[in-house]
Each structure stands twice: as structure tokens, then as C-alpha cells.
C-alpha positions in Angstrom: -7.7 3.2 13.6 -8.6 -0.3 14.1 -5.2 -1.5 14.8 -3.8 -5.0 16.3 -0.2 -5.1 17.2 2.7 -7.3 18.4 6.1 -6.1 19.4 9.1 -7.9 20.7 12.6 -6.8 21.8 15.3 -8.2 20.3 19.3 -9.2 21.2 20.1 -8.7 17.9 21.7 -5.7 15.8 19.0 -3.7 13.5 21.5 -4.4 10.4 21.0 -8.5 11.0 17.2 -8.1 11.9 16.4 -6.1 8.4 18.4 -9.0 7.0 16.0 -11.7 7.9 12.8 -9.4 7.9 13.3 -8.9 4.5 15.4 -11.6 2.8 14.3 -14.7 5.1 10.6 -14.5 5.2 9.9 -18.1 4.3 11.9 -18.9 8.0 9.7 -16.6 10.1 6.4 -15.5 8.3 3.9 -18.3 9.4 3.6 -19.8 12.6 5.2 -23.5 12.5 4.3 -25.8 11.5 2.7 -23.6 8.7 4.9 -22.2 6.3 5.1 -20.0 2.7 6.1 -20.1 -0.6 7.7 -16.6 -1.4 6.1 -16.0 -5.3 7.0 -12.4 -5.7 8.4 -9.3 -3.6 8.4 -6.2 -5.8 10.0 -4.2 -3.2 8.8 -1.1 -3.9 5.6 1.2 -3.3 3.2 -0.2 -5.9 4.8 -3.4 -6.3 3.8 -7.1 -5.8 4.0 -9.0 -3.0 2.7 -12.8 -3.3 2.6 -15.9 -1.6 1.6 -18.9 -0.7 0.8 -20.2 3.2 1.0 -23.9 3.3 -0.3 -26.2 6.3 0.8 -29.0 7.4 -2.1 -31.0 6.4 -2.1 -29.7 2.6 -3.9 -26.6 3.0 -3.0 -23.8 1.0 -3.9 -20.3 1.5 -2.7 -17.7 -1.2 -2.3 -14.1 -0.4 -1.9 -11.6 -2.9 -1.0 -7.9 -1.9 0.5 -4.7 -2.7 3.4 -2.8 -1.2 2.1 0.7 0.3 6.0 1.6 1.1 9.4 0.0 1.3 11.7 1.8 3.7 15.2 0.0 3.2 16.2 -0.8 6.3 13.4 0.0 8.6 9.9 -1.6 7.5 7.8 -2.1 4.9 3.5 -1.8 4.6 1.2 -4.0 2.2 -2.6 -4.1 1.4 -4.7 -6.6 0.4 -7.1 -4.4 -0.8 -5.2 -4.1 -4.0 -4.0 -6.6 -6.3 -1.5 -6.8 -8.8 -1.8 -9.0 -11.9 -1.3 -8.9 -15.7 -3.7 -6.6 -16.3 -2.7 -4.1 -13.6 -4.1 -3.2 -10.5 -7.4 -4.4 -9.3 -9.5 -3.8 -6.4 -10.0 -6.7 -3.7 -12.0 -7.7 -1.1 -9.8 -5.8 1.5 -8.7 -7.0 5.2 -6.1 -5.2 6.4 -3.1 -3.1 6.2 0.2 -4.5 7.3 2.9 -3.0 8.7 6.1 -5.0 9.8 9.1 -2.4 11.1 12.4 -2.5 13.2 14.3 0.4 14.9 17.4 0.2 17.3 16.3 0.0 20.9 19.2 0.2 23.5 22.1 -2.8 22.3 19.1 -4.5 20.6 16.2 -3.9 18.0 12.5 -3.4 18.6 10.2 -5.6 16.1 6.7 -4.0 15.6 4.0 -5.6 13.7 0.4 -3.8 13.2 -2.9 -4.8 11.5 -4.8 -1.9 10.4 -8.7 -2.9 9.7 -11.2 -1.1 7.8 -13.9 -1.6 10.5 -13.7 -2.5 14.1 -16.0 -5.8 13.2 -12.9 -6.9 10.8 -10.5 -5.9 13.7 -12.3 -8.2 16.0 -12.7 -10.9 13.5 -9.0 -10.9 13.2 -8.5 -11.2 17.0 -10.8 -14.1 17.3 -9.0 -16.1 14.5 -6.0 -15.7 16.7 -3.9 -12.6 16.2 -2.6 -12.4 19.3 -1.3 -16.5 19.2 -0.3 -16.5 15.6 1.3 -12.7 15.2 3.0 -13.5 18.5 4.2 -16.9 17.6 5.6 -15.4 14.5 7.1 -12.2 16.4 9.2 -15.1 18.4 10.5 -16.8 15.5 11.5 -13.9 14.0 13.3 -13.0 17.4 14.7 -16.3 18.1 16.1 -16.5 14.4 17.8 -13.2 14.9 19.4 -14.0 18.0 20.7 -17.4 16.8 
């Protein structure tokens, strides 16, 4: 599998981490000063997940994906290989399958985010785009929000 991942041990209970993971994505999803606007989040396998990433200079990056799973209290998985529009499911140019999960660890919570790619080239491209820095910043933002 062509996988990149980031993980953090968060000094907060699983319940609080889940609430933030699932319900407060606009507060941690993008590395600041970028932010997201959540457009749709149909929390079920096959449901639509759509957002727009907005940059500090007016940049906009729409992101449309489909949930592969929604495991209440534990995590969720999406892919951009499929979109869901008014005419139903449609194939899209795939980039990755993303998984965000939490699990209890000691007195805290283990946060892990995975990006799985179809090819080694796509994985390398994602890494070179700044995966470690970007997804690391997001993990830090998530942890700080949970620990506050």
C-alpha cells in the first residue's frame, strides 16, 4: 500500500476528541491561515463529503469526496475517486483514500490520519506537496483544540 500517515498522542479523552474530529472540522482541518467551509457531510457509507479550502489570498480549492465508512466514535474514511452529484455517483480523477481515526491510549487519545494512494508516484507527489508539514500542522491544530 502506498501510504503516508501522521499520528499524535492527544492529552484529552476520546469523547472530546471524537466531538472535535466529527463536528468541528472547520476549526482544525486545514493548516492555518487556510480554512475550510464544509458544504456537505452525509455521515454514512456512500454519503457525500464536500468542502472548499480557502487560502489567505482568496485561493479556493473545492474538495468533493464520498464516505467509504463512518465508524461513530472511532473514525471515518473518504475517497476522491468518486463524487456524488445530482445525477448520482460519478468517477473522478482519484488521488487518495483518506482515513482519520482516534482510539484510547493510556490517559489520552491516539489520533492517526492516513493518506493511501493508488501509485507510488501519487504518494511521492503528495509527500513533495508538503504532506508531512501540512498534515502535521493539522494534527497539531487538532491536538491543541482537544487539549484546550
